[in-house]
C-alpha positions in Angstrom: 9.8 -89.4 -6.0 8.2 -91.8 -3.6 4.9 -93.5 -4.5 2.9 -90.5 -3.4 0.1 -90.2 -5.9 0.9 -88.3 -9.1 -0.8 -85.0 -9.4 -3.3 -84.6 -12.3 -5.7 -82.0 -13.4 -9.1 -83.1 -12.3 -12.2 -83.1 -14.5 -15.0 -81.4 -12.5 -18.0 -83.7 -12.1 -21.4 -82.5 -10.9 -21.1 -84.3 -7.5 -17.6 -82.9 -6.8 -17.1 -80.4 -4.0 -15.6 -77.0 -4.7 -13.0 -75.0 -2.8 -15.9 -72.8 -1.6 -17.7 -75.8 -0.2 -14.8 -76.9 2.0 -13.3 -73.5 2.9 -14.9 -73.0 6.3 -14.0 -76.6 7.4 -10.4 -76.2 6.3 -10.1 -73.0 8.4 -11.5 -74.9 11.3 -8.9 -77.6 10.8 -6.0 -75.2 10.4 -7.0 -73.5 13.7 -7.5 -76.8 15.5 -3.9 -78.0 15.3 -2.8 -75.7 18.1 -5.2 -77.7 20.4 -3.4 -80.9 19.5 0.2 -79.7 19.7 2.3 -80.8 22.7 5.9 -80.4 23.8 7.2 -82.5 26.7 11.1 -82.6 26.5 11.5 -84.3 29.8 10.2 -87.6 31.3 7.2 -86.8 33.6 6.0 -89.8 35.6 4.7 -92.2 32.9 5.0 -89.7 30.1 8.1 -90.1 28.0 10.1 -87.0 27.2 10.6 -86.3 23.5 12.9 -83.7 21.9 10.4 -82.2 19.5 6.9 -80.9 19.4 4.2 -83.5 18.4 0.5 -83.9 17.9 -2.0 -85.9 20.0 -5.0 -87.6 18.5 -7.7 -85.4 20.0 -8.5 -82.7 22.5 -11.9 -81.8 23.9 -12.4 -79.6 27.0 -13.8 -81.7 29.9 -13.6 -85.0 27.9 -12.7 -88.1 30.0 -10.0 -88.9 27.5 -7.1 -86.4 27.9 -4.3 -87.1 25.5 -0.8 -85.9 26.2 1.2 -88.8 24.7 2.3 -89.2 21.1 1.0 -92.2 19.2 2.9 -94.2 16.5 0.5 -94.8 13.6 -1.8 -91.8 14.4 1.3 -89.6 13.9 1.9 -90.8 10.4 -1.7 -90.0 9.3 -1.8 -86.7 11.2 1.0 -85.3 9.0 -0.4 -86.3 5.6 -2.3 -83.0 5.2 0.6 -81.0 6.5 3.4 -82.2 4.3 4.3 -78.7 3.2 7.0 -76.0 3.8 5.0 -74.3 6.6 4.9 -77.4 8.7 8.4 -78.8 8.0 9.7 -78.4 11.5 6.6 -80.1 13.0 6.5 -83.0 10.5 10.2 -83.7 10.7 10.2 -83.4 14.4 7.4 -85.9 14.8 9.3 -88.4 12.8 12.5 -87.8 14.7 10.6 -88.4 17.9 9.7 -91.9 16.7 13.4 -92.5 15.8 14.4 -91.3 19.3 12.0 -93.7 21.0 13.4 -96.6 19.1 16.9 -95.7 19.9 16.1 -95.4 23.6 13.7 -98.3 24.1 14.4 -100.7 21.2 10.8 -100.4 20.2 8.5 -97.7 19.0 5.8 -98.1 21.6 2.0 -97.8 21.1 2.4 -94.3 22.5 5.0 -92.4 24.5 4.0 -93.8 27.9 6.1 -96.2 30.0 3.0 -98.4 30.5 2.5 -98.8 26.7 6.0 -100.2 26.0 4.7 -103.8 25.8 3.4 -103.4 22.3 3.8 -101.2 19.3 1.4 -100.1 16.6 1.2 -100.7 12.8 4.7 -100.0 11.4 4.6 -97.0 9.1 8.2 -95.9 9.8 9.7 -96.4 6.4 6.8 -94.8 4.7 7.1 -91.8 7.0 10.9 -91.6 6.3 10.5 -91.6 2.5 7.6 -89.2 2.6 9.7 -86.7 4.6 12.8 -87.3 2.5 10.9 -86.7 -0.7 8.8 -83.7 0.6 11.8 -81.8 2.1 14.8 -83.0 0.1 16.5 -84.2 3.2 20.2 -85.1 3.1 21.6 -88.5 2.4 23.3 -88.5 5.8 19.9 -88.0 7.4 18.4 -90.7 5.3 21.1 -93.2 6.2 20.5 -92.7 9.9 16.7 -92.9 9.6 16.8 -96.1 7.4 19.3 -97.6 9.9 16.7 -97.2 12.7 14.0 -98.7 10.4 16.2 -101.7 9.7 16.8 -102.2 13.4 13.1 -101.9 14.2 12.2 -104.4 11.4 14.7 -107.0 12.6 14.3 -106.5 16.4 10.5 -105.9 16.7 8.7 -107.2 13.7 11.0 -110.2 12.9 11.6 -111.1 16.5 10.8 -114.7 17.3 11.0 -114.7 21.2 10.0 -112.4 24.0 9.8 -109.5 24.2 9.1 -109.5 20.4 7.6 -112.9 19.5 6.0 -111.8 16.3 7.7 -113.9 13.5 5.6 -117.1 13.8 4.6 -118.7 10.5 6.3 -119.3 7.1 8.2 -116.0 7.4 5.1 -114.0 8.3 4.5 -111.9 11.5 1.7 -111.3 13.8 0.6 -108.5 16.1 1.8 -109.1 19.7 2.0 -107.8 23.2 4.6 -108.7 25.8 1.9 -109.9 28.2 0.8 -112.4 25.6 -2.8 -111.4 25.8 -5.0 -111.5 22.7 -6.9 -108.3 23.4 -3.6 -106.3 23.8 -2.2 -107.9 20.6 -5.3 -106.6 18.9 -4.6 -103.2 20.4 -1.2 -103.3 18.6 -3.1 -103.7 15.3 -4.8 -100.3 16.0 -8.1 -102.0 15.2 -9.4 -102.4 18.8 -11.8 -103.9 18.6 -12.5 -105.8 15.3 -14.2 -109.0 14.3 -11.3 -109.9 12.1 -9.5 -112.0 14.7 -12.5 -113.4 16.7 -10.8 -112.2 19.9 -7.7 -114.4 19.1 -5.3 -111.9 17.5 -2.2 -113.9 18.6 -3.3 -116.8 16.3 -3.4 -114.7 13.1 -0.8 -113.4 10.7 -2.6 -110.3 9.4 -2.7 -109.1 5.9 -2.1 -105.4 6.8 0.9 -106.0 9.0 2.6 -108.2 6.5 1.9 -105.8 3.6 3.5 -103.1 5.8 6.6 -105.3 6.2 6.7 -106.0 2.5 6.8 -102.2 2.1 9.6 -102.0 4.7 11.6 -104.5 2.6 11.1 -102.6 -0.6 11.6 -99.2 1.0 14.9 -100.4 2.5 15.9 -101.9 -0.8 15.2 -98.5 -2.4 17.7 -96.9 0.0 20.4 -99.4 -1.0 19.6 -98.8 -4.7 20.1 -95.1 -4.1 23.6 -95.6 -2.6 24.4 -98.1 -5.3 24.7 -101.1 -3.0 23.0 -103.5 -5.4 23.9 -106.7 -3.6 22.2 -105.5 -0.3 19.2 -104.1 -2.3 18.7 -107.5 -4.0 18.7 -109.2 -0.6 15.8 -107.0 0.6 13.9 -107.4 -2.7 14.2 -111.2 -2.5 12.8 -111.0 1.1 9.9 -108.9 -0.2 9.2 -111.3 -3.0 9.1 -114.3 -0.7 6.7 -112.5 1.6 4.4 -111.6 -1.2 4.5 -115.1 -2.5 3.6 -116.5 0.9 0.8 -114.0 1.4 -0.6 -114.8 -2.0 -0.6 -118.5 -1.2 -2.1 -118.2 2.2 -4.3 -115.1 2.2 -5.6 -114.5 -1.3 -9.1 -115.6 -2.2 -9.6 -116.0 -5.9 -13.3 -116.3 -5.4 -13.7 -113.1 -3.4 -10.8 -111.2 -5.0 -9.6 -110.0 -1.6 -7.0 -111.0 0.9 -8.0 -112.4 4.3 -6.0 -112.6 7.5 -4.6 -116.1 8.0 -5.2 -118.2 11.2 -2.0 -120.1 11.4 -3.1 -122.1 14.5 -5.9 -123.6 12.4 -4.1 -123.3 9.1 -6.9 -121.6 7.2 -8.0 -118.1 6.1 -10.2 -116.0 8.3 -13.7 -115.2 7.2 -14.0 -111.5 7.8 -13.5 -109.3 4.7 -12.0 -106.0 5.7 -10.2 -103.0 4.3 -7.0 -104.5 5.6 -7.2 -106.4 2.3 -6.2 -103.3 0.4 -2.9 -102.7 2.1 -1.1 -104.8 -0.5 -2.6 -102.5 -3.2 -1.2 -99.4 -1.3 2.1 -101.2 -0.7 2.5 -101.9 -4.5 2.6 -105.6 -3.8 0.2 -106.8 -6.5 0.5 -106.9 -10.3 -1.9 -105.1 -12.6 -4.2 -108.2 -13.1 -4.7 -108.7 -9.4 -5.1 -104.9 -8.9 -8.0 -105.0 -11.4 -9.6 -107.8 -9.4 -9.2 -105.9 -6.2 -10.6 -102.7 -7.6 -13.8 -104.6 -8.5 -14.0 -105.9 -4.9 -13.9 -102.3 -3.5 -17.6 -102.1 -4.2 -18.2 -104.7 -1.5 -17.1 -102.1 1.0 -18.4 -99.0 -0.6 -21.5 -97.2 0.8 -23.1 -93.8 0.6 -20.6 -92.2 2.9 -17.4 -94.0 1.9 -15.8 -97.3 2.7 -17.0 -99.5 5.5 -14.2 -101.1 7.6 -15.7 -104.6 7.0 -17.9 -105.7 4.1 -20.9 -106.7 6.2 -22.2 -106.7 9.7 -20.9 -110.1 10.7 -22.5 -112.5 13.2 -19.5 -111.8 15.5 -20.0 -108.0 15.2 -19.9 -108.2 19.0 -17.0 -110.4 19.7 -18.1 -110.9 23.3 -21.2 -109.7 25.1 -20.7 -106.0 25.9 -17.6 -105.7 23.7 -18.5 -103.7 20.6 -16.2 -103.8 17.5 -15.9 -100.2 16.3 -13.4 -101.2 13.6 -16.2 -102.8 11.5 -19.3 -102.2 9.5 -21.0 -99.6 9.5 -18.0 -97.5 10.5 -15.5 -95.8 8.3 -12.1 -94.5 9.4 -10.0 -91.8 7.7 -6.7 -93.8 7.6 -8.3 -96.7 5.7 -10.0 -94.3 3.2 -6.6 -92.8 2.6 -4.8 -96.1 2.1 -7.4 -97.4 -0.3 -7.5 -94.1 -2.3 -3.7 -94.0 -2.5 -3.6 -97.7 -3.6 -6.2 -96.9 -6.4 -4.1 -93.9 -7.6 -0.9 -96.0 -7.5 -2.4 -98.4 -10.1 -4.1 -95.7 -12.2 -7.7 -96.0 -11.0 -8.2 -92.2 -10.7 -12.0 -92.2 -11.2 -12.5 -94.8 -8.4 -10.2 -92.9 -6.1 -12.0 -89.6 -6.8 -15.5 -91.2 -6.3 -14.5 -92.6 -2.9 -12.7 -89.4 -1.8 -15.8 -87.3 -2.6 -18.0 -89.6 -0.7 -15.8 -89.4 2.3 -15.2 -85.7 2.1 -19.0 -85.1 1.9 -19.6 -87.3 4.9 -17.1 -85.3 6.9 -18.3 -82.0 5.6 -22.0 -82.6 6.2 -21.4 -83.7 9.8 -19.2 -80.6 10.3 -21.8 -78.3 8.8 -24.5 -79.8 11.0 -22.5 -80.2 14.3 -19.4 -78.0 14.0 -16.9 -80.8 14.7 -15.0 -83.6 13.0 -15.2 -87.2 14.4 -12.7 -90.0 14.8 -14.9 -92.3 12.7 -18.2 -92.1 10.8 -21.2 -94.2 10.0 -20.7 -94.6 6.2 -23.8 -96.6 5.7 -26.1 -93.9 7.2 -23.9 -90.8 7.3 -26.5 -88.7 9.0 -26.4 -91.1 12.0 -23.7 -91.4 14.7 -21.0 -94.1 14.2 -21.3 -97.4 16.0 -19.7 -97.1 19.5 -16.6 -98.8 20.5 -14.8 -99.7 23.8 -13.7 -96.1 24.2 -15.8 -92.9 24.3 -16.3 -91.3 21.0 -14.0 -88.4 20.4 -14.2 -85.2 18.3 -11.4 -83.2 16.8 -10.0 -85.3 15.3 -6.3 -85.5 14.3 -6.2 -88.0 11.5 -9.7 -87.2 10.3 -8.7 -83.5 10.0 -5.4 -84.3 8.3 -6.9 -86.7 5.7 -9.7 -84.3 4.9 -7.0 -81.6 4.2 -5.0 -84.1 2.2 -8.0 -85.1 0.0 -8.9 -81.5 -0.5 -5.4 -80.8 -1.8 -5.4 -83.9 -4.0 -8.9 -83.7 -5.5 -10.3 -80.1 -5.1 -7.6 -77.5 -5.1 -6.9 -76.0 -8.5 -3.5 -77.1 -10.0 
């Protein structure tokens, strides 16, 4: 099986939620998916036609944001709570839409709009492929084609060194990028728009999350070649992963703080903003047990009453420019980042820590739902009864990845097994 967390029989603690506590919220989530489902098989002005149904991030009647396009990394997280037999056609179809877009455009764009082709989003393609392969026992023929697309995306997009993909920039590490060579749009490719991590200079950084994702690509592709008994090719990918990990450890790891920092290659020094991006190497399986133990202790720097804050403190550059708030920062928490940290903790056997954080996050979501009748795209984890800090975009309810991660965590930590 893939690195999906091993199931275990939980020991009920007094602060755990029960199946009864979350029942109404889960019915709401189950019924909400129909609002987010779209099917647009033909190009329509700027909207790219896709062969299968997909999910959009949010939908709210009368809201100024009206999603009809499919997003890259949102899609990966929106299926995590639906990886079951009932949703097989939807889940597999969403992944195959991503594969289709790469085959057509030689990039998986930020979203399925012609005007969003100049950048991508955090690359979760190999993780998506293996999750689907393991969950649904897909054929080896299917896997070969899917991994082939992932290899091409890795080489063309993420290891490109010139326009339109000038991402490989420093000692074998890659950066977020946009074809217009604008820092703010490169930051949008990170998914963290906006964040204090890059000080409004995203093009100058090789980020820890992106390079941990590429490490996972290398190991995921190696896994495929091990499966088909092509040892020589597998070793080539494993050596690439080892080199990436060594470089990241040299440039990004802080022994003093026990976290990874993004690296500013233009100034040849680590960034100063501690963020949950630091835990992508834990999720990716990149660290040894000793370093994992150090990282687990550092989780407390981000942990608050309502879950994990995106950055460890409210930094002086919380507002990276007057009037430009950074919603991907303290005091906000986001479902994908809770999920990745929890999965990383489970991967290394830290079940109690994973459970504690999961229960805090579930309770934050649930309390807001019980009070207001909706789920949010992000939460104030420092003061969970207060609204989250605002970002560049209007706050949205719904919300695709929040709903899905809530369901995933209920299955993982609450449902009887």
